[in-house]
N, C-alpha and C positions, 0 to 999 in steps of 0.2 A: 557355239561359238559366235553369233549376232551378239548374244546375249552379253556376253563380255566384253566385244566391243561398246557397245551402248552402255554399260557400265563403267568400262575404262575412260571413255570419253564424258560423261556425268561426273566422274572422278576429278576429270582435267580441268570442266567448266567450274565445279565447286570450288577447286583449288586457287583456280585463277581469280574469282569472286572476291573469295578471303582475300586472296592477299591484295584485291585493290582494292576494299572496303577496308584493310587493316591500315593503311596510310591513316597517319594521329596529326601530320603537319596542320599547325592554323594556320588562316593566314598569315597572320601578325609572323607566325615562323618565318615564314614563305617570306616575307618582304624583310625583315632580319636579317636572314640569309641573303637573299638579293645588296642588301644595303654593305654587309661586311667582306663581300664580293667585290662593291661599285657596280652592279650592275642594275639597270632602268629595270622595274617595277612595268612599264610596260614600253609600248616599240612603235610607232605611226608611219605608215609611207605615205605619202602624198596627205597629206592631212589637208584639210579644207574647213576652219571652225567658225561657227556663223556667234556671235556674241549678243545679246538681246536686253535688251531691259522695257520691262512694261510693254513687249510686244512688240517692241521696235528696234531696230537693227543697230546696234552703235560700233561697231567692227567687224571685222571678218579676218582671218588670220591663215595663210598658205603655206605650204611650207614640204618640202620632199621627205625632209626625216626628222621625226621627234622623238626626243629621250624623254622620259616620267620620271624622272628620281623623287618621289614625293614620298619614297619611302624614307627619307633623309629626318630624324627628331628635329635637329635644330635649323638646317639649313635647306629645307626641301624644293628644289626646281626642275624646270626644264631645259632641255639642250637642244638647239637649233645645228645641228652642226654642218648641215647642210645648205642652211640659209634660210630667211626670214620673208616675208612678204608680210605687212602687217596695212588693214586701211580702215583707218578711224572715222568715223561719219559725224559731225558736226551740225545740225540741222540738217542742209542741202549742201553744206561741203564738206570737205573731205581731203583729209591729210593722208599721203601716204608714207608707209616707212620701209625701205628693204637693204637689206646687209646680207655677208657672205656667210656669217654666223652670229649669233643668238644667245643668248642666259635668261633665262627669267625668274626671279625669286620669288615662289607665291607666299610666303607671310612678310615681307617687307614690299613687294609688288617694284621692285627697279627691276629693271633689264640692262643688260649691256649688249648691245650691236657692236659688230665689228665685222670691217672687212668693207671697203668698196660703199658705205655706209650713204645715202641718200633720204633725203625725206624730202617733202613736195608736196608743197601747200597748193590747192588746186585752183582755191577762190584767188587769190594776191598772186598766184601765177610765181610763188616766191620758191627758193631750191637750197636744200642746204647739202655740201658734200664733204665727209670726213672717213677718217681711219675706226675712230670707235667714238661710240655713244653710249651715255648713261642716259634713261628715262624712267623718272619718278611717276609711274601710272598714280598714283594718290595726289599728288598735287600737280600733273599735266607739264612737267618741266621737262626739257634736255638740259644736259651740260657735260663738257669734254672738255678736256686740257690736250689734246691732240689740235695740228693743226686741220681750218676750218677753209671754206668756200661758201659765202653765203650770196645769192643772187636774188636780185630781186628785178623788175621793170626796170629798174632806172640804176643801179647800182652792181657790181659785182664786189663784195667786202672780203679777204683774204686775212688769215692769223690765226695765233696759235691760242686756244683757249675760248669759249665762250661758255654762254646759258641763256635759252628762251624759251618763252612759251611753247606747248606743243603744235601750236600752228605759225610757228616762228615769226609771230609778233612779238613785239617788245626785248629785244634781244641785250645782252652786254658781249660785247665782243670787246677780246684782249688782244692785246700786239699785234692789230690793225693797219692793213696795206691795201692799196686799191683807191679809185678816184670814188669819189660819193656828191651824190646832186646834193645842195645846198639853196636853199630860199632867204636870200635878205628881208629885213622886215625893217 
């Protein structure tokens, strides 16, 4: 009787092992399945990622939730549905970018940040506020066609539509209003 139980357990374990190893889905098949169902290949909660170049920290990304859609053939992307905070370091200066929602496309390195977007240049003490911002990481350039407020130490510029460098310098503001300090020469 005891031998029958051992044989029965052995047969059960063998069948389970055969079933386990009989799965033949390749990694690509799983990625394709997830893509057809519009599911991410990965989900990260409370993510904190540090980017380095030649051993030097260049930026930090902090987000409560990240969806990785790198399984998209034409337009792979990452989605940050609960917001994002990015800190870019240039020499000893830094620029912080925050928003309630973001998408970053891997092939083009263009990001869209939406909802209470704030960009802060810590060295120049300048701040940009808008509801939508596009960020071209190849050219280190921001642009938007939405209303914005750009605050410097001396000025507050309101408008609709702008372009500027990532550090908020050399900006082109469209449809502007506000009081600007100028110097006469």
